[in-house]
All heavy atoms as a GROMACS GRO file, in nm:
protein
  555
    1MET      N    1  -1.946   1.356  -1.890
    1MET     CA    2  -1.824   1.392  -1.836
    1MET      C    3  -1.822   1.398  -1.677
    1MET      O    4  -1.736   1.359  -1.618
    1MET     CB    5  -1.784   1.527  -1.884
    1MET     CG    6  -1.647   1.576  -1.833
    1MET     SD    7  -1.603   1.729  -1.914
    1MET     CE    8  -1.510   1.809  -1.796
    2HIS      N    9  -1.941   1.434  -1.622
    2HIS     CA   10  -1.951   1.446  -1.476
    2HIS      C   11  -1.936   1.305  -1.416
    2HIS      O   12  -1.875   1.294  -1.302
    2HIS     CB   13  -2.085   1.511  -1.441
    2HIS     CG   14  -2.106   1.528  -1.307
    2HIS    ND1   15  -2.033   1.619  -1.223
    2HIS    CD2   16  -2.200   1.476  -1.210
    2HIS    CE1   17  -2.072   1.616  -1.098
    2HIS    NE2   18  -2.184   1.534  -1.094
    3ILE      N   19  -1.992   1.203  -1.485
    3ILE     CA   20  -1.985   1.071  -1.424
    3ILE      C   21  -1.849   1.012  -1.430
    3ILE      O   22  -1.802   0.950  -1.329
    3ILE     CB   23  -2.086   0.974  -1.502
    3ILE    CG1   24  -2.236   1.021  -1.483
    3ILE    CG2   25  -2.068   0.837  -1.458
    3ILE    CD1   26  -2.334   0.951  -1.559
    4GLY      N   27  -1.783   1.044  -1.530
    4GLY     CA   28  -1.638   0.990  -1.536
    4GLY      C   29  -1.547   1.060  -1.425
    4GLY      O   30  -1.456   0.996  -1.377
    5PHE      N   31  -1.574   1.186  -1.402
    5PHE     CA   32  -1.509   1.260  -1.297
    5PHE      C   33  -1.527   1.189  -1.166
    5PHE      O   34  -1.444   1.176  -1.075
    5PHE     CB   35  -1.538   1.407  -1.295
    5PHE     CG   36  -1.456   1.485  -1.193
    5PHE    CD1   37  -1.328   1.516  -1.209
    5PHE    CD2   38  -1.518   1.539  -1.086
    5PHE    CE1   39  -1.249   1.580  -1.120
    5PHE    CE2   40  -1.446   1.609  -0.994
    5PHE     CZ   41  -1.314   1.633  -1.014
    6LEU      N   42  -1.661   1.155  -1.134
    6LEU     CA   43  -1.701   1.096  -1.018
    6LEU      C   44  -1.627   0.959  -0.998
    6LEU      O   45  -1.594   0.924  -0.886
    6LEU     CB   46  -1.849   1.088  -0.992
    6LEU     CG   47  -1.919   1.220  -0.980
    6LEU    CD1   48  -2.075   1.189  -0.969
    6LEU    CD2   49  -1.882   1.287  -0.850
    7ARG      N   50  -1.625   0.879  -1.105
    7ARG     CA   51  -1.558   0.754  -1.100
    7ARG      C   52  -1.410   0.768  -1.066
    7ARG      O   53  -1.355   0.692  -0.990
    7ARG     CB   54  -1.574   0.683  -1.232
    7ARG     CG   55  -1.707   0.622  -1.253
    7ARG     CD   56  -1.717   0.557  -1.384
    7ARG     NE   57  -1.861   0.505  -1.418
    7ARG     CZ   58  -1.883   0.458  -1.530
    7ARG    NH1   59  -1.802   0.442  -1.636
    7ARG    NH2   60  -2.007   0.413  -1.553
    8LEU      N   61  -1.351   0.874  -1.130
    8LEU     CA   62  -1.214   0.893  -1.100
    8LEU      C   63  -1.186   0.933  -0.956
    8LEU      O   64  -1.096   0.880  -0.893
    8LEU     CB   65  -1.151   1.012  -1.193
    8LEU     CG   66  -1.016   1.061  -1.175
    8LEU    CD1   67  -0.922   0.940  -1.207
    8LEU    CD2   68  -0.983   1.188  -1.248
    9LEU      N   69  -1.266   1.022  -0.902
    9LEU     CA   70  -1.266   1.054  -0.761
    9LEU      C   71  -1.290   0.941  -0.666
    9LEU      O   72  -1.217   0.922  -0.571
    9LEU     CB   73  -1.367   1.165  -0.718
    9LEU     CG   74  -1.330   1.306  -0.771
    9LEU    CD1   75  -1.443   1.403  -0.732
    9LEU    CD2   76  -1.197   1.359  -0.722
   10LYS      N   77  -1.371   0.856  -0.701
   10LYS     CA   78  -1.398   0.727  -0.617
   10LYS      C   79  -1.286   0.643  -0.623
   10LYS      O   80  -1.236   0.586  -0.523
   10LYS     CB   81  -1.529   0.661  -0.674
   10LYS     CG   82  -1.568   0.545  -0.591
   10LYS     CD   83  -1.698   0.489  -0.630
   10LYS     CE   84  -1.739   0.369  -0.539
   10LYS     NZ   85  -1.867   0.299  -0.577
   11ALA      N   86  -1.222   0.622  -0.736
   11ALA     CA   87  -1.103   0.530  -0.757
   11ALA      C   88  -0.991   0.595  -0.683
   11ALA      O   89  -0.915   0.521  -0.604
   11ALA     CB   90  -1.071   0.515  -0.908
   12LEU      N   91  -0.979   0.722  -0.688
   12LEU     CA   92  -0.860   0.788  -0.614
   12LEU      C   93  -0.877   0.772  -0.458
   12LEU      O   94  -0.782   0.754  -0.390
   12LEU     CB   95  -0.849   0.936  -0.658
   12LEU     CG   96  -0.791   0.962  -0.795
   12LEU    CD1   97  -0.800   1.105  -0.821
   12LEU    CD2   98  -0.648   0.909  -0.802
   13ARG      N   99  -1.011   0.787  -0.418
   13ARG     CA  100  -1.032   0.778  -0.273
   13ARG      C  101  -1.008   0.631  -0.226
   13ARG      O  102  -0.948   0.617  -0.125
   13ARG     CB  103  -1.188   0.802  -0.262
   13ARG     CG  104  -1.210   0.797  -0.106
   13ARG     CD  105  -1.363   0.829  -0.090
   13ARG     NE  106  -1.422   0.749   0.023
   13ARG     CZ  107  -1.482   0.635   0.005
   13ARG    NH1  108  -1.504   0.586  -0.114
   13ARG    NH2  109  -1.518   0.566   0.103
   14ASN      N  110  -1.042   0.532  -0.311
   14ASN     CA  111  -1.010   0.388  -0.266
   14ASN      C  112  -0.862   0.368  -0.274
   14ASN      O  113  -0.816   0.306  -0.180
   14ASN     CB  114  -1.076   0.299  -0.363
   14ASN     CG  115  -1.227   0.294  -0.347
   14ASN    OD1  116  -1.287   0.327  -0.256
   14ASN    ND2  117  -1.300   0.254  -0.455
   15ASP      N  118  -0.788   0.430  -0.363
   15ASP     CA  119  -0.646   0.412  -0.361
   15ASP      C  120  -0.585   0.481  -0.242
   15ASP      O  121  -0.495   0.438  -0.184
   15ASP     CB  122  -0.584   0.466  -0.494
   15ASP     CG  123  -0.615   0.378  -0.613
   15ASP    OD1  124  -0.656   0.264  -0.590
   15ASP    OD2  125  -0.593   0.425  -0.729
   16LEU      N  126  -0.642   0.597  -0.221
   16LEU     CA  127  -0.583   0.675  -0.096
   16LEU      C  128  -0.610   0.597   0.034
   16LEU      O  129  -0.530   0.596   0.122
   16LEU     CB  130  -0.653   0.811  -0.090
   16LEU     CG  131  -0.600   0.903   0.008
   16LEU    CD1  132  -0.448   0.943  -0.016
   16LEU    CD2  133  -0.675   1.047   0.007
   17VAL      N  134  -0.730   0.539   0.046
   17VAL     CA  135  -0.761   0.470   0.166
   17VAL      C  136  -0.665   0.350   0.188
   17VAL      O  137  -0.615   0.323   0.299
   17VAL     CB  138  -0.911   0.420   0.173
   17VAL    CG1  139  -0.938   0.320   0.277
   17VAL    CG2  140  -1.010   0.541   0.184
   18THR      N  141  -0.648   0.281   0.080
   18THR     CA  142  -0.551   0.168   0.083
   18THR      C  143  -0.411   0.210   0.112
   18THR      O  144  -0.338   0.146   0.193
   18THR     CB  145  -0.549   0.087  -0.057
   18THR    OG1  146  -0.684   0.054  -0.085
   18THR    CG2  147  -0.456  -0.024  -0.055
   19LEU      N  148  -0.365   0.325   0.057
   19LEU     CA  149  -0.242   0.376   0.080
   19LEU      C  150  -0.215   0.412   0.226
   19LEU      O  151  -0.119   0.381   0.299
   19LEU     CB  152  -0.201   0.492  -0.018
   19LEU     CG  153  -0.062   0.564   0.018
   19LEU    CD1  154   0.050   0.460  -0.026
   19LEU    CD2  155  -0.061   0.684  -0.065
   20VAL      N  156  -0.321   0.480   0.287
   20VAL     CA  157  -0.312   0.529   0.423
   20VAL      C  158  -0.304   0.409   0.519
   20VAL      O  159  -0.238   0.401   0.611
   20VAL     CB  160  -0.425   0.625   0.454
   20VAL    CG1  161  -0.440   0.647   0.595
   20VAL    CG2  162  -0.410   0.748   0.382
   21THR      N  163  -0.400   0.308   0.488
   21THR     CA  164  -0.400   0.180   0.571
   21THR      C  165  -0.266   0.114   0.562
   21THR      O  166  -0.220   0.077   0.674
   21THR     CB  167  -0.512   0.094   0.526
   21THR    OG1  168  -0.642   0.165   0.520
   21THR    CG2  169  -0.522  -0.025   0.603
   22ASN      N  170  -0.211   0.097   0.450
   22ASN     CA  171  -0.078   0.019   0.445
   22ASN      C  172   0.030   0.111   0.511
   22ASN      O  173   0.123   0.056   0.582
   22ASN     CB  174  -0.047  -0.004   0.297
   22ASN     CG  175  -0.124  -0.102   0.235
   22ASN    OD1  176  -0.189  -0.185   0.307
   22ASN    ND2  177  -0.133  -0.104   0.103
   23THR      N  178   0.031   0.237   0.485
   23THR     CA  179   0.127   0.326   0.552
   23THR      C  180   0.115   0.323   0.706
   23THR      O  181   0.217   0.313   0.774
   23THR     CB  182   0.117   0.471   0.500
   23THR    OG1  183   0.126   0.458   0.352
   23THR    CG2  184   0.233   0.559   0.555
   24ARG      N  185  -0.008   0.321   0.752
   24ARG     CA  186  -0.022   0.327   0.897
   24ARG      C  187   0.027   0.193   0.959
   24ARG      O  188   0.090   0.192   1.061
   24ARG     CB  189  -0.175   0.338   0.929
   24ARG     CG  190  -0.208   0.358   1.077
   24ARG     CD  191  -0.348   0.366   1.101
   24ARG     NE  192  -0.410   0.471   1.032
   24ARG     CZ  193  -0.531   0.485   0.988
   24ARG    NH1  194  -0.618   0.387   1.016
   24ARG    NH2  195  -0.574   0.582   0.920
   25PHE      N  196   0.003   0.089   0.891
   25PHE     CA  197   0.053  -0.043   0.940
   25PHE      C  198   0.211  -0.037   0.953
   25PHE      O  199   0.271  -0.076   1.052
   25PHE     CB  200   0.019  -0.151   0.844
   25PHE     CG  201   0.089  -0.282   0.859
   25PHE    CD1  202   0.044  -0.371   0.978
   25PHE    CD2  203   0.184  -0.336   0.786
   25PHE    CE1  204   0.108  -0.486   1.006
   25PHE    CE2  205   0.251  -0.446   0.801
   25PHE     CZ  206   0.213  -0.529   0.912
   26TRP      N  207   0.276   0.012   0.852
   26TRP     CA  208   0.424   0.008   0.848
   26TRP      C  209   0.481   0.104   0.946
   26TRP      O  210   0.585   0.083   1.009
   26TRP     CB  211   0.472   0.034   0.705
   26TRP     CG  212   0.455  -0.086   0.618
   26TRP    CD1  213   0.370  -0.086   0.509
   26TRP    CD2  214   0.520  -0.211   0.626
   26TRP    NE1  215   0.382  -0.214   0.454
   26TRP    CE2  216   0.472  -0.289   0.523
   26TRP    CE3  217   0.617  -0.256   0.713
   26TRP    CZ2  218   0.511  -0.424   0.509
   26TRP    CZ3  219   0.657  -0.395   0.689
   26TRP    CH2  220   0.611  -0.476   0.596
   27VAL      N  221   0.407   0.224   0.974
   27VAL     CA  222   0.454   0.317   1.060
   27VAL      C  223   0.440   0.255   1.201
   27VAL      O  224   0.531   0.267   1.287
   27VAL     CB  225   0.375   0.443   1.047
   27VAL    CG1  226   0.404   0.539   1.180
   27VAL    CG2  227   0.414   0.521   0.930
   28VAL      N  228   0.335   0.189   1.233
   28VAL     CA  229   0.308   0.126   1.367
   28VAL      C  230   0.414   0.011   1.388
   28VAL      O  231   0.476   0.013   1.503
   28VAL     CB  232   0.168   0.078   1.382
   28VAL    CG1  233   0.150  -0.010   1.501
   28VAL    CG2  234   0.072   0.194   1.394
   29LEU      N  235   0.435  -0.066   1.285
   29LEU     CA  236   0.530  -0.172   1.296
   29LEU      C  237   0.675  -0.113   1.327
   29LEU      O  238   0.751  -0.169   1.410
   29LEU     CB  239   0.533  -0.261   1.170
   29LEU     CG  240   0.626  -0.378   1.178
   29LEU    CD1  241   0.592  -0.477   1.281
   29LEU    CD2  242   0.630  -0.440   1.040
   30THR      N  243   0.713  -0.010   1.251
   30THR     CA  244   0.845   0.052   1.265
   30THR      C  245   0.853   0.108   1.404
   30THR      O  246   0.961   0.094   1.472
   30THR     CB  247   0.866   0.157   1.159
   30THR    OG1  248   0.850   0.092   1.036
   30THR    CG2  249   0.998   0.218   1.176
   31CYS      N  250   0.758   0.165   1.460
   31CYS     CA  251   0.764   0.229   1.592
   31CYS      C  252   0.773   0.115   1.707
   31CYS      O  253   0.846   0.133   1.789
   31CYS     CB  254   0.638   0.313   1.628
   31CYS     SG  255   0.638   0.460   1.537
   32LEU      N  256   0.699   0.009   1.686
   32LEU     CA  257   0.712  -0.104   1.776
   32LEU      C  258   0.854  -0.160   1.776
   32LEU      O  259   0.904  -0.191   1.884
   32LEU     CB  260   0.611  -0.205   1.743
   32LEU     CG  261   0.464  -0.169   1.783
   32LEU    CD1  262   0.361  -0.275   1.731
   32LEU    CD2  263   0.447  -0.148   1.936
   33LEU      N  264   0.907  -0.177   1.659
   33LEU     CA  265   1.041  -0.233   1.659
   33LEU      C  266   1.145  -0.148   1.705
   33LEU      O  267   1.238  -0.184   1.779
   33LEU     CB  268   1.080  -0.266   1.512
   33LEU     CG  269   1.003  -0.390   1.441
   33LEU    CD1  270   1.035  -0.404   1.299
   33LEU    CD2  271   1.033  -0.518   1.518
   34LEU      N  272   1.137  -0.016   1.685
   34LEU     CA  273   1.215   0.090   1.741
   34LEU      C  274   1.205   0.090   1.898
   34LEU      O  275   1.315   0.098   1.965
   34LEU     CB  276   1.184   0.226   1.687
   34LEU     CG  277   1.275   0.338   1.728
   34LEU    CD1  278   1.415   0.317   1.679
   34LEU    CD2  279   1.227   0.474   1.675
   35LEU      N  280   1.086   0.078   1.950
   35LEU     CA  281   1.072   0.083   2.092
   35LEU      C  282   1.133  -0.045   2.144
   35LEU      O  283   1.193  -0.043   2.260
   35LEU     CB  284   0.934   0.092   2.136
   35LEU     CG  285   0.866   0.223   2.127
   35LEU    CD1  286   0.718   0.215   2.140
   35LEU    CD2  287   0.933   0.314   2.215
   36ALA      N  288   1.120  -0.164   2.083
   36ALA     CA  289   1.180  -0.282   2.131
   36ALA      C  290   1.336  -0.285   2.135
   36ALA      O  291   1.397  -0.317   2.227
   36ALA     CB  292   1.133  -0.402   2.047
   37PHE      N  293   1.386  -0.217   2.025
   37PHE     CA  294   1.536  -0.208   2.015
   37PHE      C  295   1.587  -0.114   2.122
   37PHE      O  296   1.678  -0.149   2.188
   37PHE     CB  297   1.575  -0.144   1.878
   37PHE     CG  298   1.718  -0.122   1.864
   37PHE    CD1  299   1.811  -0.216   1.853
   37PHE    CD2  300   1.757   0.014   1.861
   37PHE    CE1  301   1.948  -0.183   1.843
   37PHE    CE2  302   1.897   0.034   1.850
   37PHE     CZ  303   1.987  -0.061   1.840
   38LEU      N  304   1.517   0.006   2.147
   38LEU     CA  305   1.553   0.104   2.243
   38LEU      C  306   1.552   0.036   2.381
   38LEU      O  307   1.630   0.056   2.463
   38LEU     CB  308   1.487   0.239   2.233
   38LEU     CG  309   1.515   0.311   2.113
   38LEU    CD1  310   1.420   0.435   2.109
   38LEU    CD2  311   1.655   0.356   2.112
   39GLY      N  312   1.443  -0.036   2.397
   39GLY     CA  313   1.417  -0.106   2.531
   39GLY      C  314   1.531  -0.205   2.560
   39GLY      O  315   1.582  -0.223   2.668
   40TRP      N  316   1.573  -0.270   2.449
   40TRP     CA  317   1.669  -0.382   2.466
   40TRP      C  318   1.812  -0.322   2.502
   40TRP      O  319   1.904  -0.386   2.564
   40TRP     CB  320   1.671  -0.461   2.344
   40TRP     CG  321   1.760  -0.586   2.348
   40TRP    CD1  322   1.886  -0.596   2.306
   40TRP    CD2  323   1.728  -0.711   2.404
   40TRP    NE1  324   1.930  -0.722   2.327
   40TRP    CE2  325   1.835  -0.796   2.389
   40TRP    CE3  326   1.611  -0.755   2.449
   40TRP    CZ2  327   1.835  -0.921   2.432
   40TRP    CZ3  328   1.610  -0.894   2.495
   40TRP    CH2  329   1.722  -0.973   2.486
   41THR      N  330   1.842  -0.201   2.428
   41THR     CA  331   1.972  -0.146   2.442
   41THR      C  332   1.988  -0.039   2.548
   41THR      O  333   2.093  -0.026   2.612
   41THR     CB  334   2.022  -0.087   2.316
   41THR    OG1  335   1.927   0.004   2.262
   41THR    CG2  336   2.028  -0.201   2.209
   42ILE      N  337   1.901   0.051   2.560
   42ILE     CA  338   1.917   0.174   2.652
   42ILE      C  339   1.867   0.146   2.793
   42ILE      O  340   1.931   0.191   2.883
   42ILE     CB  341   1.845   0.286   2.583
   42ILE    CG1  342   1.924   0.322   2.452
   42ILE    CG2  343   1.834   0.408   2.675
   42ILE    CD1  344   1.863   0.446   2.371
   43VAL      N  345   1.755   0.092   2.802
   43VAL     CA  346   1.695   0.069   2.932
   43VAL      C  347   1.791  -0.011   3.036
   43VAL      O  348   1.808   0.044   3.152
   43VAL     CB  349   1.560   0.003   2.921
   43VAL    CG1  350   1.504  -0.043   3.065
   43VAL    CG2  351   1.455   0.083   2.855
   44PRO      N  352   1.860  -0.116   2.990
   44PRO     CA  353   1.950  -0.175   3.090
   44PRO      C  354   2.070  -0.079   3.132
   44PRO      O  355   2.129  -0.102   3.244
   44PRO     CB  356   2.003  -0.289   3.010
   44PRO     CG  357   1.903  -0.325   2.911
   44PRO     CD  358   1.837  -0.194   2.882
   45ARG      N  359   2.099   0.014   3.046
   45ARG     CA  360   2.203   0.112   3.080
   45ARG      C  361   2.155   0.220   3.185
   45ARG      O  362   2.228   0.272   3.267
   45ARG     CB  363   2.265   0.178   2.964
   45ARG     CG  364   2.338   0.086   2.872
   45ARG     CD  365   2.372   0.160   2.746
   45ARG     NE  366   2.425   0.049   2.653
   45ARG     CZ  367   2.526   0.060   2.571
   45ARG    NH1  368   2.593   0.174   2.572
   45ARG    NH2  369   2.560  -0.033   2.498
   46ILE      N  370   2.017   0.245   3.178
   46ILE     CA  371   1.961   0.337   3.269
   46ILE      C  372   1.942   0.281   3.401
   46ILE      O  373   1.978   0.336   3.502
   46ILE     CB  374   1.835   0.408   3.200
   46ILE    CG1  375   1.870   0.482   3.071
   46ILE    CG2  376   1.756   0.489   3.308
   46ILE    CD1  377   1.752   0.530   3.002
   47TRP      N  378   1.879   0.167   3.392
   47TRP     CA  379   1.848   0.086   3.516
   47TRP      C  380   1.940  -0.045   3.517
   47TRP      O  381   1.884  -0.144   3.466
   47TRP     CB  382   1.706   0.052   3.530
   47TRP     CG  383   1.613   0.168   3.551
   47TRP    CD1  384   1.616   0.244   3.667
   47TRP    CD2  385   1.521   0.214   3.466
   47TRP    NE1  386   1.520   0.347   3.650
   47TRP    CE2  387   1.457   0.330   3.531
   47TRP    CE3  388   1.466   0.193   3.335
   47TRP    CZ2  389   1.364   0.400   3.463
   47TRP    CZ3  390   1.374   0.256   3.276
   47TRP    CH2  391   1.318   0.367   3.348
   48PRO      N  392   2.050  -0.035   3.577
   48PRO     CA  393   2.136  -0.162   3.571
   48PRO      C  394   2.077  -0.269   3.651
   48PRO      O  395   1.998  -0.249   3.741
   48PRO     CB  396   2.267  -0.114   3.630
   48PRO     CG  397   2.236   0.015   3.688
   48PRO     CD  398   2.119   0.074   3.636
   49ARG      N  399   2.105  -0.390   3.616
   49ARG     CA  400   2.050  -0.513   3.676
   49ARG      C  401   2.096  -0.510   3.825
   49ARG      O  402   2.220  -0.489   3.850
   49ARG     CB  403   2.092  -0.633   3.600
   49ARG     CG  404   2.030  -0.641   3.473
   49ARG     CD  405   2.064  -0.767   3.404
   49ARG     NE  406   2.028  -0.773   3.266
   49ARG     CZ  407   2.096  -0.804   3.178
   49ARG    NH1  408   2.225  -0.857   3.179
   49ARG    NH2  409   2.045  -0.800   3.048
   50LEU      N  410   2.014  -0.545   3.903
   50LEU     CA  411   2.054  -0.557   4.054
   50LEU      C  412   2.085  -0.701   4.073
   50LEU      O  413   2.021  -0.792   4.015
   50LEU     CB  414   1.947  -0.517   4.143
   50LEU     CG  415   1.897  -0.366   4.129
   50LEU    CD1  416   1.774  -0.347   4.214
   50LEU    CD2  417   2.012  -0.281   4.170
   51ALA      N  418   2.189  -0.726   4.149
   51ALA     CA  419   2.231  -0.865   4.173
   51ALA      C  420   2.129  -0.930   4.269
   51ALA      O  421   2.096  -0.870   4.373
   51ALA     CB  422   2.371  -0.874   4.237
   52SER      N  423   2.082  -1.040   4.222
   52SER     CA  424   1.984  -1.112   4.316
   52SER      C  425   2.063  -1.188   4.427
   52SER      O  426   2.171  -1.230   4.404
   52SER     CB  427   1.903  -1.212   4.238
   52SER     OG  428   1.988  -1.307   4.181
   53PRO      N  429   1.995  -1.197   4.539
   53PRO     CA  430   2.069  -1.263   4.650
   53PRO      C  431   2.103  -1.412   4.625
   53PRO      O  432   2.206  -1.467   4.668
   53PRO     CB  433   1.972  -1.254   4.768
   53PRO     CG  434   1.875  -1.150   4.731
   53PRO     CD  435   1.867  -1.140   4.587
   54ALA      N  436   2.015  -1.481   4.552
   54ALA     CA  437   2.047  -1.616   4.506
   54ALA      C  438   2.166  -1.624   4.427
   54ALA      O  439   2.234  -1.734   4.425
   54ALA     CB  440   1.924  -1.679   4.451
   55ALA      N  441   2.191  -1.540   4.341
   55ALA     CA  442   2.307  -1.542   4.245
   55ALA      C  443   2.442  -1.502   4.307
   55ALA      O  444   2.536  -1.522   4.247
   55ALA     CB  445   2.268  -1.467   4.118
   56SER      N  446   2.433  -1.436   4.420
   56SER     CA  447   2.557  -1.382   4.483
   56SER      C  448   2.637  -1.508   4.540
   56SER      O  449   2.589  -1.603   4.580
   56SER     CB  450   2.530  -1.285   4.585
   56SER     OG  451   2.467  -1.344   4.695
   57CYS      N  452   2.770  -1.489   4.539
   57CYS     CA  453   2.852  -1.595   4.580
   57CYS      C  454   2.882  -1.575   4.741
   57CYS      O  455   2.911  -1.460   4.788
   57CYS     CB  456   2.987  -1.583   4.510
   57CYS     SG  457   3.103  -1.720   4.561
   58SER      N  458   2.873  -1.680   4.809
   58SER     CA  459   2.888  -1.677   4.969
   58SER      C  460   3.036  -1.690   4.998
   58SER      O  461   3.067  -1.675   5.109
   58SER     CB  462   2.803  -1.770   5.031
   58SER     OG  463   2.834  -1.908   4.999
   59LEU      N  464   3.120  -1.734   4.903
   59LEU     CA  465   3.262  -1.766   4.933
   59LEU      C  466   3.337  -1.622   4.927
   59LEU      O  467   3.293  -1.537   4.864
   59LEU     CB  468   3.321  -1.846   4.821
   59LEU     CG  469   3.260  -1.997   4.816
   59LEU    CD1  470   3.335  -2.063   4.706
   59LEU    CD2  471   3.292  -2.058   4.947
   60PRO      N  472   3.426  -1.616   5.016
   60PRO     CA  473   3.510  -1.486   5.024
   60PRO      C  474   3.593  -1.469   4.890
   60PRO      O  475   3.648  -1.566   4.839
   60PRO     CB  476   3.598  -1.496   5.135
   60PRO     CG  477   3.594  -1.646   5.182
   60PRO     CD  478   3.481  -1.699   5.120
   61ARG      N  479   3.592  -1.352   4.839
   61ARG     CA  480   3.672  -1.327   4.722
   61ARG      C  481   3.811  -1.278   4.749
   61ARG      O  482   3.836  -1.203   4.839
   61ARG     CB  483   3.597  -1.223   4.631
   61ARG     CG  484   3.463  -1.261   4.574
   61ARG     CD  485   3.407  -1.176   4.490
   61ARG     NE  486   3.281  -1.229   4.437
   61ARG     CZ  487   3.194  -1.154   4.351
   61ARG    NH1  488   3.229  -1.041   4.316
   61ARG    NH2  489   3.092  -1.215   4.318
   62GLY      N  490   3.909  -1.307   4.667
   62GLY     CA  491   4.041  -1.264   4.675
   62GLY      C  492   4.118  -1.321   4.802
   62GLY      O  493   4.215  -1.273   4.848
   63ASN      N  494   4.059  -1.440   4.844
   63ASN     CA  495   4.122  -1.497   4.962
   63ASN      C  496   4.175  -1.640   4.922
   63ASN      O  497   4.106  -1.720   4.859
   63ASN     CB  498   4.017  -1.515   5.077
   63ASN     CG  499   4.078  -1.567   5.200
   63ASN    OD1  500   4.193  -1.598   5.214
   63ASN    ND2  501   3.998  -1.566   5.308
   64LEU      N  502   4.295  -1.673   4.950
   64LEU     CA  503   4.353  -1.793   4.910
   64LEU      C  504   4.291  -1.911   4.985
   64LEU      O  505   4.281  -2.025   4.933
   64LEU     CB  506   4.504  -1.797   4.939
   64LEU     CG  507   4.580  -1.698   4.846
   64LEU    CD1  508   4.739  -1.702   4.885
   64LEU    CD2  509   4.568  -1.742   4.700
   65ALA      N  510   4.239  -1.878   5.098
   65ALA     CA  511   4.169  -1.986   5.183
   65ALA      C  512   4.040  -2.039   5.113
   65ALA      O  513   3.980  -2.141   5.150
   65ALA     CB  514   4.152  -1.943   5.321
   66SER      N  515   3.982  -1.954   5.023
   66SER     CA  516   3.862  -1.991   4.958
   66SER      C  517   3.870  -2.114   4.875
   66SER      O  518   3.773  -2.190   4.843
   66SER     CB  519   3.802  -1.877   4.880
   66SER     OG  520   3.886  -1.847   4.770
   67SER      N  521   3.994  -2.151   4.822
   67SER     CA  522   4.016  -2.271   4.748
   67SER      C  523   3.990  -2.405   4.828
   67SER      O  524   3.953  -2.503   4.770
   67SER     CB  525   4.158  -2.274   4.681
   67SER     OG  526   4.253  -2.270   4.787
   68ALA      N  527   3.995  -2.394   4.952
   68ALA     CA  528   3.974  -2.503   5.039
   68ALA      C  529   3.832  -2.536   5.040
   68ALA      O  530   3.788  -2.656   5.057
   68ALA     CB  531   4.009  -2.471   5.184
   69TYR      N  532   3.737  -2.436   5.015
   69TYR     CA  533   3.595  -2.468   5.009
   69TYR      C  534   3.557  -2.543   4.876
   69TYR      O  535   3.457  -2.607   4.868
   69TYR     CB  536   3.513  -2.343   5.011
   69TYR     CG  537   3.527  -2.272   5.146
   69TYR    CD1  538   3.593  -2.147   5.158
   69TYR    CD2  539   3.472  -2.331   5.261
   69TYR    CE1  540   3.596  -2.084   5.275
   69TYR    CE2  541   3.484  -2.267   5.382
   69TYR     CZ  542   3.543  -2.140   5.400
   69TYR     OH  543   3.564  -2.066   5.508
   70LEU      N  544   3.633  -2.517   4.776
   70LEU     CA  545   3.604  -2.570   4.643
   70LEU      C  546   3.643  -2.728   4.650
   70LEU      O  547   3.589  -2.803   4.547
   70LEU     CB  548   3.678  -2.513   4.531
   70LEU     CG  549   3.643  -2.359   4.520
   70LEU    CD1  550   3.721  -2.301   4.416
   70LEU    CD2  551   3.492  -2.347   4.486
   71GLY      N  552   3.724  -2.776   4.736
   71GLY     CA  553   3.743  -2.917   4.749
   71GLY      C  554   3.864  -2.952   4.668
   71GLY      O  555   3.906  -3.042   4.609
   0.00000   0.00000   0.00000
């Protein structure tokens, strides 16, 4: 009876180790996906994009004479 109990404990230990390993994987994966989602949606609202000098328009805005520059 003592040997059967030890086999049962060993089997339960192996199952528990497998369960913890699989659970840890899914928890880490879920946390990484959550961080990526939050970074994609919230961070741009906290730190808005700054306009780069190369992307800014040098033409005057709201001026009818600006259409002459467009040809």
